[in-house]
mmCIF file of the N, C-alpha and C atoms, coordinates in Angstrom:
data_MODEL
# 
_entry.id   MODEL 
# 
loop_
_atom_site.group_PDB 
_atom_site.id 
_atom_site.type_symbol 
_atom_site.label_atom_id 
_atom_site.label_alt_id 
_atom_site.label_comp_id 
_atom_site.label_asym_id 
_atom_site.label_entity_id 
_atom_site.label_seq_id 
_atom_site.pdbx_PDB_ins_code 
_atom_site.Cartn_x 
_atom_site.Cartn_y 
_atom_site.Cartn_z 
_atom_site.occupancy 
_atom_site.B_iso_or_equiv 
_atom_site.pdbx_formal_charge 
_atom_site.auth_seq_id 
_atom_site.auth_comp_id 
_atom_site.auth_asym_id 
_atom_site.auth_atom_id 
_atom_site.pdbx_PDB_model_num 
ATOM 1   N N  . MET A 1 1  ? -22.550 -6.964  -15.604 1.00 0.00 ? 1  MET A N  1 
ATOM 2   C CA . MET A 1 1  ? -21.204 -6.483  -14.529 1.00 0.00 ? 1  MET A CA 1 
ATOM 3   C C  . MET A 1 1  ? -20.430 -5.350  -15.125 1.00 0.00 ? 1  MET A C  1 
ATOM 4   N N  . LEU A 1 2  ? -20.035 -4.377  -13.937 1.00 0.00 ? 2  LEU A N  1 
ATOM 5   C CA . LEU A 1 2  ? -19.583 -3.197  -13.644 1.00 0.00 ? 2  LEU A CA 1 
ATOM 6   C C  . LEU A 1 2  ? -18.107 -3.894  -13.470 1.00 0.00 ? 2  LEU A C  1 
ATOM 7   N N  . THR A 1 3  ? -16.458 -3.536  -14.774 1.00 0.00 ? 3  THR A N  1 
ATOM 8   C CA . THR A 1 3  ? -15.491 -4.192  -13.756 1.00 0.00 ? 3  THR A CA 1 
ATOM 9   C C  . THR A 1 3  ? -15.312 -2.861  -14.162 1.00 0.00 ? 3  THR A C  1 
ATOM 10  N N  . VAL A 1 4  ? -14.312 -2.259  -13.273 1.00 0.00 ? 4  VAL A N  1 
ATOM 11  C CA . VAL A 1 4  ? -13.373 -1.620  -12.213 1.00 0.00 ? 4  VAL A CA 1 
ATOM 12  C C  . VAL A 1 4  ? -11.776 -1.775  -11.556 1.00 0.00 ? 4  VAL A C  1 
ATOM 13  N N  . THR A 1 5  ? -10.769 -0.969  -12.182 1.00 0.00 ? 5  THR A N  1 
ATOM 14  C CA . THR A 1 5  ? -9.337  -1.531  -12.735 1.00 0.00 ? 5  THR A CA 1 
ATOM 15  C C  . THR A 1 5  ? -8.894  -0.628  -10.841 1.00 0.00 ? 5  THR A C  1 
ATOM 16  N N  . ILE A 1 6  ? -7.963  -1.261  -10.182 1.00 0.00 ? 6  ILE A N  1 
ATOM 17  C CA . ILE A 1 6  ? -7.513  -0.891  -9.223  1.00 0.00 ? 6  ILE A CA 1 
ATOM 18  C C  . ILE A 1 6  ? -7.685  0.506   -9.000  1.00 0.00 ? 6  ILE A C  1 
ATOM 19  N N  . ASP A 1 7  ? -6.603  1.488   -9.646  1.00 0.00 ? 7  ASP A N  1 
ATOM 20  C CA . ASP A 1 7  ? -6.765  2.565   -10.101 1.00 0.00 ? 7  ASP A CA 1 
ATOM 21  C C  . ASP A 1 7  ? -7.877  3.558   -10.261 1.00 0.00 ? 7  ASP A C  1 
ATOM 22  N N  . GLU A 1 8  ? -8.675  2.611   -11.363 1.00 0.00 ? 8  GLU A N  1 
ATOM 23  C CA . GLU A 1 8  ? -9.752  4.136   -11.320 1.00 0.00 ? 8  GLU A CA 1 
ATOM 24  C C  . GLU A 1 8  ? -10.307 3.315   -9.774  1.00 0.00 ? 8  GLU A C  1 
ATOM 25  N N  . LEU A 1 9  ? -10.597 2.439   -8.983  1.00 0.00 ? 9  LEU A N  1 
ATOM 26  C CA . LEU A 1 9  ? -10.896 2.726   -8.127  1.00 0.00 ? 9  LEU A CA 1 
ATOM 27  C C  . LEU A 1 9  ? -10.193 3.612   -6.762  1.00 0.00 ? 9  LEU A C  1 
ATOM 28  N N  . LYS A 1 10 ? -9.162  3.703   -6.907  1.00 0.00 ? 10 LYS A N  1 
ATOM 29  C CA . LYS A 1 10 ? -8.600  4.528   -6.187  1.00 0.00 ? 10 LYS A CA 1 
ATOM 30  C C  . LYS A 1 10 ? -8.536  5.783   -6.007  1.00 0.00 ? 10 LYS A C  1 
ATOM 31  N N  . ALA A 1 11 ? -8.839  6.325   -7.682  1.00 0.00 ? 11 ALA A N  1 
ATOM 32  C CA . ALA A 1 11 ? -8.956  7.620   -8.389  1.00 0.00 ? 11 ALA A CA 1 
ATOM 33  C C  . ALA A 1 11 ? -10.032 8.401   -7.212  1.00 0.00 ? 11 ALA A C  1 
ATOM 34  N N  . GLU A 1 12 ? -11.358 7.088   -7.634  1.00 0.00 ? 12 GLU A N  1 
ATOM 35  C CA . GLU A 1 12 ? -12.984 7.593   -6.867  1.00 0.00 ? 12 GLU A CA 1 
ATOM 36  C C  . GLU A 1 12 ? -12.060 7.334   -5.655  1.00 0.00 ? 12 GLU A C  1 
ATOM 37  N N  . ALA A 1 13 ? -12.335 6.319   -4.674  1.00 0.00 ? 13 ALA A N  1 
ATOM 38  C CA . ALA A 1 13 ? -11.543 6.648   -3.210  1.00 0.00 ? 13 ALA A CA 1 
ATOM 39  C C  . ALA A 1 13 ? -10.990 7.790   -3.145  1.00 0.00 ? 13 ALA A C  1 
ATOM 40  N N  . LEU A 1 14 ? -10.246 8.446   -3.875  1.00 0.00 ? 14 LEU A N  1 
ATOM 41  C CA . LEU A 1 14 ? -9.384  9.820   -3.552  1.00 0.00 ? 14 LEU A CA 1 
ATOM 42  C C  . LEU A 1 14 ? -10.185 10.783  -3.389  1.00 0.00 ? 14 LEU A C  1 
ATOM 43  N N  . ARG A 1 15 ? -11.130 10.894  -4.238  1.00 0.00 ? 15 ARG A N  1 
ATOM 44  C CA . ARG A 1 15 ? -12.407 12.337  -4.651  1.00 0.00 ? 15 ARG A CA 1 
ATOM 45  C C  . ARG A 1 15 ? -13.435 12.197  -3.375  1.00 0.00 ? 15 ARG A C  1 
ATOM 46  N N  . LEU A 1 16 ? -13.324 10.750  -2.305  1.00 0.00 ? 16 LEU A N  1 
ATOM 47  C CA . LEU A 1 16 ? -14.039 10.894  -1.544  1.00 0.00 ? 16 LEU A CA 1 
ATOM 48  C C  . LEU A 1 16 ? -13.816 12.170  0.008   1.00 0.00 ? 16 LEU A C  1 
ATOM 49  N N  . ALA A 1 17 ? -14.769 12.686  0.418   1.00 0.00 ? 17 ALA A N  1 
ATOM 50  C CA . ALA A 1 17 ? -14.478 14.027  1.396   1.00 0.00 ? 17 ALA A CA 1 
ATOM 51  C C  . ALA A 1 17 ? -13.605 13.142  2.593   1.00 0.00 ? 17 ALA A C  1 
ATOM 52  N N  . PRO A 1 18 ? -12.769 13.676  3.206   1.00 0.00 ? 18 PRO A N  1 
ATOM 53  C CA . PRO A 1 18 ? -11.645 13.182  4.511   1.00 0.00 ? 18 PRO A CA 1 
ATOM 54  C C  . PRO A 1 18 ? -12.317 12.358  5.541   1.00 0.00 ? 18 PRO A C  1 
ATOM 55  N N  . GLU A 1 19 ? -13.438 12.230  5.960   1.00 0.00 ? 19 GLU A N  1 
ATOM 56  C CA . GLU A 1 19 ? -13.864 11.840  6.567   1.00 0.00 ? 19 GLU A CA 1 
ATOM 57  C C  . GLU A 1 19 ? -14.344 10.485  5.851   1.00 0.00 ? 19 GLU A C  1 
ATOM 58  N N  . SER A 1 20 ? -14.772 9.786   5.130   1.00 0.00 ? 20 SER A N  1 
ATOM 59  C CA . SER A 1 20 ? -15.530 9.091   4.295   1.00 0.00 ? 20 SER A CA 1 
ATOM 60  C C  . SER A 1 20 ? -14.096 8.371   3.555   1.00 0.00 ? 20 SER A C  1 
ATOM 61  N N  . ARG A 1 21 ? -13.089 8.725   2.988   1.00 0.00 ? 21 ARG A N  1 
ATOM 62  C CA . ARG A 1 21 ? -12.058 7.785   3.489   1.00 0.00 ? 21 ARG A CA 1 
ATOM 63  C C  . ARG A 1 21 ? -11.298 7.355   4.434   1.00 0.00 ? 21 ARG A C  1 
ATOM 64  N N  . ALA A 1 22 ? -11.949 8.123   5.691   1.00 0.00 ? 22 ALA A N  1 
ATOM 65  C CA . ALA A 1 22 ? -10.923 7.614   6.989   1.00 0.00 ? 22 ALA A CA 1 
ATOM 66  C C  . ALA A 1 22 ? -12.091 6.467   7.048   1.00 0.00 ? 22 ALA A C  1 
ATOM 67  N N  . ASP A 1 23 ? -13.074 6.145   6.471   1.00 0.00 ? 23 ASP A N  1 
ATOM 68  C CA . ASP A 1 23 ? -14.539 5.472   7.234   1.00 0.00 ? 23 ASP A CA 1 
ATOM 69  C C  . ASP A 1 23 ? -14.055 3.918   6.279   1.00 0.00 ? 23 ASP A C  1 
ATOM 70  N N  . LEU A 1 24 ? -14.143 4.500   4.751   1.00 0.00 ? 24 LEU A N  1 
ATOM 71  C CA . LEU A 1 24 ? -13.574 3.747   3.958   1.00 0.00 ? 24 LEU A CA 1 
ATOM 72  C C  . LEU A 1 24 ? -12.007 2.565   4.426   1.00 0.00 ? 24 LEU A C  1 
ATOM 73  N N  . ALA A 1 25 ? -10.997 3.666   4.825   1.00 0.00 ? 25 ALA A N  1 
ATOM 74  C CA . ALA A 1 25 ? -9.600  2.873   5.036   1.00 0.00 ? 25 ALA A CA 1 
ATOM 75  C C  . ALA A 1 25 ? -10.173 2.098   6.375   1.00 0.00 ? 25 ALA A C  1 
ATOM 76  N N  . ARG A 1 26 ? -10.937 2.456   7.492   1.00 0.00 ? 26 ARG A N  1 
ATOM 77  C CA . ARG A 1 26 ? -10.795 1.711   8.557   1.00 0.00 ? 26 ARG A CA 1 
ATOM 78  C C  . ARG A 1 26 ? -11.560 0.459   7.675   1.00 0.00 ? 26 ARG A C  1 
ATOM 79  N N  . GLU A 1 27 ? -12.403 0.469   7.476   1.00 0.00 ? 27 GLU A N  1 
ATOM 80  C CA . GLU A 1 27 ? -13.227 -0.786  7.053   1.00 0.00 ? 27 GLU A CA 1 
ATOM 81  C C  . GLU A 1 27 ? -12.587 -1.853  6.212   1.00 0.00 ? 27 GLU A C  1 
ATOM 82  N N  . LEU A 1 28 ? -11.423 -1.170  5.405   1.00 0.00 ? 28 LEU A N  1 
ATOM 83  C CA . LEU A 1 28 ? -10.867 -1.797  4.360   1.00 0.00 ? 28 LEU A CA 1 
ATOM 84  C C  . LEU A 1 28 ? -9.743  -2.931  5.398   1.00 0.00 ? 28 LEU A C  1 
ATOM 85  N N  . LEU A 1 29 ? -9.613  -2.100  6.164   1.00 0.00 ? 29 LEU A N  1 
ATOM 86  C CA . LEU A 1 29 ? -8.243  -2.133  7.135   1.00 0.00 ? 29 LEU A CA 1 
ATOM 87  C C  . LEU A 1 29 ? -9.465  -3.365  8.058   1.00 0.00 ? 29 LEU A C  1 
ATOM 88  N N  . ALA A 1 30 ? -10.193 -3.340  8.513   1.00 0.00 ? 30 ALA A N  1 
ATOM 89  C CA . ALA A 1 30 ? -10.862 -4.149  8.855   1.00 0.00 ? 30 ALA A CA 1 
ATOM 90  C C  . ALA A 1 30 ? -11.013 -5.724  8.874   1.00 0.00 ? 30 ALA A C  1 
ATOM 91  N N  . SER A 1 31 ? -11.027 -5.570  7.475   1.00 0.00 ? 31 SER A N  1 
ATOM 92  C CA . SER A 1 31 ? -12.117 -6.563  6.258   1.00 0.00 ? 31 SER A CA 1 
ATOM 93  C C  . SER A 1 31 ? -10.054 -7.578  5.991   1.00 0.00 ? 31 SER A C  1 
ATOM 94  N N  . LEU A 1 32 ? -9.324  -7.821  6.696   1.00 0.00 ? 32 LEU A N  1 
ATOM 95  C CA . LEU A 1 32 ? -8.021  -7.834  6.587   1.00 0.00 ? 32 LEU A CA 1 
ATOM 96  C C  . LEU A 1 32 ? -7.552  -8.969  7.527   1.00 0.00 ? 32 LEU A C  1 
ATOM 97  N N  . ASP A 1 33 ? -8.342  -8.484  8.993   1.00 0.00 ? 33 ASP A N  1 
ATOM 98  C CA . ASP A 1 33 ? -8.253  -8.802  10.194  1.00 0.00 ? 33 ASP A CA 1 
ATOM 99  C C  . ASP A 1 33 ? -8.743  -10.592 9.874   1.00 0.00 ? 33 ASP A C  1 
ATOM 100 N N  . SER A 1 34 ? -9.666  -10.805 9.044   1.00 0.00 ? 34 SER A N  1 
ATOM 101 C CA . SER A 1 34 ? -10.197 -11.750 8.959   1.00 0.00 ? 34 SER A CA 1 
ATOM 102 C C  . SER A 1 34 ? -9.263  -13.137 8.050   1.00 0.00 ? 34 SER A C  1 
ATOM 103 N N  . LEU A 1 35 ? -7.943  -12.120 7.507   1.00 0.00 ? 35 LEU A N  1 
ATOM 104 C CA . LEU A 1 35 ? -7.681  -13.394 6.814   1.00 0.00 ? 35 LEU A CA 1 
ATOM 105 C C  . LEU A 1 35 ? -6.635  -14.340 7.377   1.00 0.00 ? 35 LEU A C  1 
ATOM 106 N N  . SER A 1 36 ? -6.513  -15.583 6.766   1.00 0.00 ? 36 SER A N  1 
ATOM 107 C CA . SER A 1 36 ? -5.337  -16.338 6.947   1.00 0.00 ? 36 SER A CA 1 
ATOM 108 C C  . SER A 1 36 ? -4.054  -16.056 6.971   1.00 0.00 ? 36 SER A C  1 
ATOM 109 N N  . ASP A 1 37 ? -3.225  -17.006 8.321   1.00 0.00 ? 37 ASP A N  1 
ATOM 110 C CA . ASP A 1 37 ? -1.772  -16.978 7.704   1.00 0.00 ? 37 ASP A CA 1 
ATOM 111 C C  . ASP A 1 37 ? -1.373  -16.630 6.364   1.00 0.00 ? 37 ASP A C  1 
ATOM 112 N N  . SER A 1 38 ? -1.973  -18.369 5.704   1.00 0.00 ? 38 SER A N  1 
ATOM 113 C CA . SER A 1 38 ? -1.369  -18.128 4.467   1.00 0.00 ? 38 SER A CA 1 
ATOM 114 C C  . SER A 1 38 ? -1.970  -16.845 3.182   1.00 0.00 ? 38 SER A C  1 
ATOM 115 N N  . GLU A 1 39 ? -3.343  -16.352 3.616   1.00 0.00 ? 39 GLU A N  1 
ATOM 116 C CA . GLU A 1 39 ? -3.597  -15.526 3.165   1.00 0.00 ? 39 GLU A CA 1 
ATOM 117 C C  . GLU A 1 39 ? -2.547  -14.205 3.276   1.00 0.00 ? 39 GLU A C  1 
ATOM 118 N N  . ILE A 1 40 ? -2.292  -13.928 3.987   1.00 0.00 ? 40 ILE A N  1 
ATOM 119 C CA . ILE A 1 40 ? -1.429  -12.959 4.544   1.00 0.00 ? 40 ILE A CA 1 
ATOM 120 C C  . ILE A 1 40 ? 0.034   -13.028 3.879   1.00 0.00 ? 40 ILE A C  1 
ATOM 121 N N  . GLU A 1 41 ? 0.531   -14.189 3.913   1.00 0.00 ? 41 GLU A N  1 
ATOM 122 C CA . GLU A 1 41 ? 1.733   -14.526 3.220   1.00 0.00 ? 41 GLU A CA 1 
ATOM 123 C C  . GLU A 1 41 ? 1.566   -14.165 1.594   1.00 0.00 ? 41 GLU A C  1 
ATOM 124 N N  . ARG A 1 42 ? 0.828   -15.086 1.596   1.00 0.00 ? 42 ARG A N  1 
ATOM 125 C CA . ARG A 1 42 ? 0.346   -14.331 0.226   1.00 0.00 ? 42 ARG A CA 1 
ATOM 126 C C  . ARG A 1 42 ? 0.380   -12.585 -0.555  1.00 0.00 ? 42 ARG A C  1 
ATOM 127 N N  . LEU A 1 43 ? -0.409  -12.137 0.274   1.00 0.00 ? 43 LEU A N  1 
ATOM 128 C CA . LEU A 1 43 ? 0.319   -11.058 -0.109  1.00 0.00 ? 43 LEU A CA 1 
ATOM 129 C C  . LEU A 1 43 ? 0.895   -10.292 0.233   1.00 0.00 ? 43 LEU A C  1 
ATOM 130 N N  . TRP A 1 44 ? 1.928   -10.637 1.200   1.00 0.00 ? 44 TRP A N  1 
ATOM 131 C CA . TRP A 1 44 ? 2.788   -10.100 1.162   1.00 0.00 ? 44 TRP A CA 1 
ATOM 132 C C  . TRP A 1 44 ? 4.072   -10.626 0.255   1.00 0.00 ? 44 TRP A C  1 
ATOM 133 N N  . LEU A 1 45 ? 4.329   -12.000 -0.292  1.00 0.00 ? 45 LEU A N  1 
ATOM 134 C CA . LEU A 1 45 ? 4.978   -12.245 -1.735  1.00 0.00 ? 45 LEU A CA 1 
ATOM 135 C C  . LEU A 1 45 ? 4.072   -11.643 -2.558  1.00 0.00 ? 45 LEU A C  1 
ATOM 136 N N  . ASP A 1 46 ? 3.245   -10.879 -3.082  1.00 0.00 ? 46 ASP A N  1 
ATOM 137 C CA . ASP A 1 46 ? 2.593   -10.290 -3.816  1.00 0.00 ? 46 ASP A CA 1 
ATOM 138 C C  . ASP A 1 46 ? 2.920   -8.925  -3.548  1.00 0.00 ? 46 ASP A C  1 
ATOM 139 N N  . GLU A 1 47 ? 3.120   -8.303  -2.647  1.00 0.00 ? 47 GLU A N  1 
ATOM 140 C CA . GLU A 1 47 ? 3.487   -6.822  -2.837  1.00 0.00 ? 47 GLU A CA 1 
ATOM 141 C C  . GLU A 1 47 ? 5.344   -7.065  -2.777  1.00 0.00 ? 47 GLU A C  1 
ATOM 142 N N  . ALA A 1 48 ? 6.045   -8.183  -2.433  1.00 0.00 ? 48 ALA A N  1 
ATOM 143 C CA . ALA A 1 48 ? 7.544   -8.369  -2.737  1.00 0.00 ? 48 ALA A CA 1 
ATOM 144 C C  . ALA A 1 48 ? 7.835   -8.383  -4.398  1.00 0.00 ? 48 ALA A C  1 
ATOM 145 N N  . ASP A 1 49 ? 7.228   -8.955  -4.461  1.00 0.00 ? 49 ASP A N  1 
ATOM 146 C CA . ASP A 1 49 ? 6.864   -9.119  -6.412  1.00 0.00 ? 49 ASP A CA 1 
ATOM 147 C C  . ASP A 1 49 ? 6.741   -7.674  -6.840  1.00 0.00 ? 49 ASP A C  1 
ATOM 148 N N  . ARG A 1 50 ? 5.574   -6.842  -6.642  1.00 0.00 ? 50 ARG A N  1 
ATOM 149 C CA . ARG A 1 50 ? 5.339   -5.437  -6.995  1.00 0.00 ? 50 ARG A CA 1 
ATOM 150 C C  . ARG A 1 50 ? 6.478   -4.865  -6.891  1.00 0.00 ? 50 ARG A C  1 
ATOM 151 N N  . ARG A 1 51 ? 6.939   -4.636  -5.945  1.00 0.00 ? 51 ARG A N  1 
ATOM 152 C CA . ARG A 1 51 ? 8.109   -3.927  -5.317  1.00 0.00 ? 51 ARG A CA 1 
ATOM 153 C C  . ARG A 1 51 ? 9.210   -4.206  -6.332  1.00 0.00 ? 51 ARG A C  1 
ATOM 154 N N  . LEU A 1 52 ? 9.223   -5.452  -6.348  1.00 0.00 ? 52 LEU A N  1 
ATOM 155 C CA . LEU A 1 52 ? 11.054  -6.106  -7.162  1.00 0.00 ? 52 LEU A CA 1 
ATOM 156 C C  . LEU A 1 52 ? 10.577  -5.716  -8.605  1.00 0.00 ? 52 LEU A C  1 
ATOM 157 N N  . ALA A 1 53 ? 9.896   -6.231  -9.331  1.00 0.00 ? 53 ALA A N  1 
ATOM 158 C CA . ALA A 1 53 ? 9.234   -5.439  -10.262 1.00 0.00 ? 53 ALA A CA 1 
ATOM 159 C C  . ALA A 1 53 ? 9.370   -3.834  -10.235 1.00 0.00 ? 53 ALA A C  1 
ATOM 160 N N  . GLN A 1 54 ? 9.417   -3.379  -10.013 1.00 0.00 ? 54 GLN A N  1 
ATOM 161 C CA . GLN A 1 54 ? 9.774   -1.499  -9.745  1.00 0.00 ? 54 GLN A CA 1 
ATOM 162 C C  . GLN A 1 54 ? 11.312  -1.041  -9.376  1.00 0.00 ? 54 GLN A C  1 
ATOM 163 N N  . LEU A 1 55 ? 11.267  -1.965  -8.931  1.00 0.00 ? 55 LEU A N  1 
ATOM 164 C CA . LEU A 1 55 ? 13.062  -1.568  -8.842  1.00 0.00 ? 55 LEU A CA 1 
ATOM 165 C C  . LEU A 1 55 ? 13.236  -2.132  -10.288 1.00 0.00 ? 55 LEU A C  1 
ATOM 166 N N  . ASP A 1 56 ? 13.391  -3.165  -11.096 1.00 0.00 ? 56 ASP A N  1 
ATOM 167 C CA . ASP A 1 56 ? 13.837  -3.832  -12.104 1.00 0.00 ? 56 ASP A CA 1 
ATOM 168 C C  . ASP A 1 56 ? 13.455  -3.045  -13.239 1.00 0.00 ? 56 ASP A C  1 
ATOM 169 N N  . ARG A 1 57 ? 12.204  -2.612  -13.220 1.00 0.00 ? 57 ARG A N  1 
ATOM 170 C CA . ARG A 1 57 ? 12.070  -1.054  -14.363 1.00 0.00 ? 57 ARG A CA 1 
ATOM 171 C C  . ARG A 1 57 ? 12.578  -0.200  -14.014 1.00 0.00 ? 57 ARG A C  1 
ATOM 172 N N  . GLY A 1 58 ? 13.249  0.629   -13.038 1.00 0.00 ? 58 GLY A N  1 
ATOM 173 C CA . GLY A 1 58 ? 13.603  1.252   -12.631 1.00 0.00 ? 58 GLY A CA 1 
ATOM 174 C C  . GLY A 1 58 ? 12.845  2.444   -12.042 1.00 0.00 ? 58 GLY A C  1 
ATOM 175 N N  . ALA A 1 59 ? 11.602  2.056   -11.828 1.00 0.00 ? 59 ALA A N  1 
ATOM 176 C CA . ALA A 1 59 ? 10.714  2.559   -11.251 1.00 0.00 ? 59 ALA A CA 1 
ATOM 177 C C  . ALA A 1 59 ? 10.259  2.997   -9.993  1.00 0.00 ? 59 ALA A C  1 
ATOM 178 N N  . ALA A 1 60 ? 11.509  2.921   -9.286  1.00 0.00 ? 60 ALA A N  1 
ATOM 179 C CA . ALA A 1 60 ? 11.158  2.572   -7.708  1.00 0.00 ? 60 ALA A CA 1 
ATOM 180 C C  . ALA A 1 60 ? 12.766  3.070   -7.470  1.00 0.00 ? 60 ALA A C  1 
ATOM 181 N N  . SER A 1 61 ? 13.739  3.149   -6.561  1.00 0.00 ? 61 SER A N  1 
ATOM 182 C CA . SER A 1 61 ? 14.951  2.610   -5.772  1.00 0.00 ? 61 SER A CA 1 
ATOM 183 C C  . SER A 1 61 ? 14.540  2.289   -4.791  1.00 0.00 ? 61 SER A C  1 
ATOM 184 N N  . ALA A 1 62 ? 15.925  1.712   -4.284  1.00 0.00 ? 62 ALA A N  1 
ATOM 185 C CA . ALA A 1 62 ? 16.503  1.512   -2.664  1.00 0.00 ? 62 ALA A CA 1 
ATOM 186 C C  . ALA A 1 62 ? 17.359  1.332   -2.147  1.00 0.00 ? 62 ALA A C  1 
ATOM 187 N N  . ASP A 1 63 ? 17.053  2.293   -0.865  1.00 0.00 ? 63 ASP A N  1 
ATOM 188 C CA . ASP A 1 63 ? 18.411  3.109   0.096   1.00 0.00 ? 63 ASP A CA 1 
ATOM 189 C C  . ASP A 1 63 ? 18.295  2.051   1.016   1.00 0.00 ? 63 ASP A C  1 
ATOM 190 N N  . PRO A 1 64 ? 19.561  1.334   1.775   1.00 0.00 ? 64 PRO A N  1 
ATOM 191 C CA . PRO A 1 64 ? 19.638  1.080   3.003   1.00 0.00 ? 64 PRO A CA 1 
ATOM 192 C C  . PRO A 1 64 ? 18.633  1.807   4.087   1.00 0.00 ? 64 PRO A C  1 
ATOM 193 N N  . SER A 1 65 ? 18.294  0.551   4.714   1.00 0.00 ? 65 SER A N  1 
ATOM 194 C CA . SER A 1 65 ? 17.856  0.760   5.983   1.00 0.00 ? 65 SER A CA 1 
ATOM 195 C C  . SER A 1 65 ? 17.896  2.174   6.755   1.00 0.00 ? 65 SER A C  1 
ATOM 196 N N  . ASP A 1 66 ? 19.198  1.648   7.187   1.00 0.00 ? 66 ASP A N  1 
ATOM 197 C CA . ASP A 1 66 ? 20.209  2.823   7.747   1.00 0.00 ? 66 ASP A CA 1 
ATOM 198 C C  . ASP A 1 66 ? 19.925  4.233   7.221   1.00 0.00 ? 66 ASP A C  1 
ATOM 199 N N  . VAL A 1 67 ? 20.308  4.445   6.174   1.00 0.00 ? 67 VAL A N  1 
ATOM 200 C CA . VAL A 1 67 ? 20.132  5.763   5.421   1.00 0.00 ? 67 VAL A CA 1 
ATOM 201 C C  . VAL A 1 67 ? 17.880  6.331   5.824   1.00 0.00 ? 67 VAL A C  1 
ATOM 202 N N  . VAL A 1 68 ? 17.003  5.576   5.470   1.00 0.00 ? 68 VAL A N  1 
ATOM 203 C CA . VAL A 1 68 ? 15.796  5.562   5.402   1.00 0.00 ? 68 VAL A CA 1 
ATOM 204 C C  . VAL A 1 68 ? 15.443  6.141   6.803   1.00 0.00 ? 68 VAL A C  1 
ATOM 205 N N  . LEU A 1 69 ? 16.044  4.990   7.996   1.00 0.00 ? 69 LEU A N  1 
ATOM 206 C CA . LEU A 1 69 ? 16.157  5.482   9.010   1.00 0.00 ? 69 LEU A CA 1 
ATOM 207 C C  . LEU A 1 69 ? 16.403  7.138   10.208  1.00 0.00 ? 69 LEU A C  1 
ATOM 208 N N  . ALA A 1 70 ? 17.545  7.124   8.946   1.00 0.00 ? 70 ALA A N  1 
ATOM 209 C CA . ALA A 1 70 ? 18.276  8.591   9.553   1.00 0.00 ? 70 ALA A CA 1 
ATOM 210 C C  . ALA A 1 70 ? 17.449  9.524   9.151   1.00 0.00 ? 70 ALA A C  1 
ATOM 211 N N  . ARG A 1 71 ? 16.619  9.500   7.692   1.00 0.00 ? 71 ARG A N  1 
ATOM 212 C CA . ARG A 1 71 ? 15.805  10.419  7.095   1.00 0.00 ? 71 ARG A CA 1 
ATOM 213 C C  . ARG A 1 71 ? 15.130  10.796  7.870   1.00 0.00 ? 71 ARG A C  1 
ATOM 214 N N  . VAL A 1 72 ? 13.413  9.516   8.398   1.00 0.00 ? 72 VAL A N  1 
ATOM 215 C CA . VAL A 1 72 ? 12.571  10.080  8.815   1.00 0.00 ? 72 VAL A CA 1 
ATOM 216 C C  . VAL A 1 72 ? 13.100  10.537  10.470  1.00 0.00 ? 72 VAL A C  1 
ATOM 217 N N  . ARG A 1 73 ? 14.344  9.690   11.407  1.00 0.00 ? 73 ARG A N  1 
ATOM 218 C CA . ARG A 1 73 ? 14.417  10.867  12.087  1.00 0.00 ? 73 ARG A CA 1 
ATOM 219 C C  . ARG A 1 73 ? 14.386  11.896  12.013  1.00 0.00 ? 73 ARG A C  1 
ATOM 220 N N  . ALA A 1 74 ? 15.644  12.455  11.418  1.00 0.00 ? 74 ALA A N  1 
ATOM 221 C CA . ALA A 1 74 ? 15.736  13.868  11.012  1.00 0.00 ? 74 ALA A CA 1 
ATOM 222 C C  . ALA A 1 74 ? 14.288  14.432  10.569  1.00 0.00 ? 74 ALA A C  1 
ATOM 223 N N  . ARG A 1 75 ? 13.715  14.491  9.871   1.00 0.00 ? 75 ARG A N  1 
ATOM 224 C CA . ARG A 1 75 ? 12.326  15.204  9.767   1.00 0.00 ? 75 ARG A CA 1 
ATOM 225 C C  . ARG A 1 75 ? 11.751  14.921  10.851  1.00 0.00 ? 75 ARG A C  1 
ATOM 226 N N  . ARG A 1 76 ? 11.801  14.399  11.850  1.00 0.00 ? 76 ARG A N  1 
ATOM 227 C CA . ARG A 1 76 ? 10.729  14.260  13.227  1.00 0.00 ? 76 ARG A CA 1 
ATOM 228 C C  . ARG A 1 76 ? 11.924  15.366  14.406  1.00 0.00 ? 76 ARG A C  1 
ATOM 229 N N  . GLY A 1 77 ? 12.616  15.339  13.801  1.00 0.00 ? 77 GLY A N  1 
ATOM 230 C CA . GLY A 1 77 ? 13.684  16.188  14.610  1.00 0.00 ? 77 GLY A CA 1 
ATOM 231 C C  . GLY A 1 77 ? 14.231  16.130  15.933  1.00 0.00 ? 77 GLY A C  1 
# 
């Protein structure tokens, strides 16, 4: 059995042509439509844990939402 890490899979996917990446993204997103509410909640909690770990180890920083929204609005003109 072939074992591939998420990082290896992402790297391979990013080497695909844009159209193929778009097709893959559509299929992956569609696969999430069938998840139960409890599965979706678990995924959000996993993501929150991942982001908190990044903050704890200094790999990411956090800004207040009003600052982030102001930056986005400024970029859009």
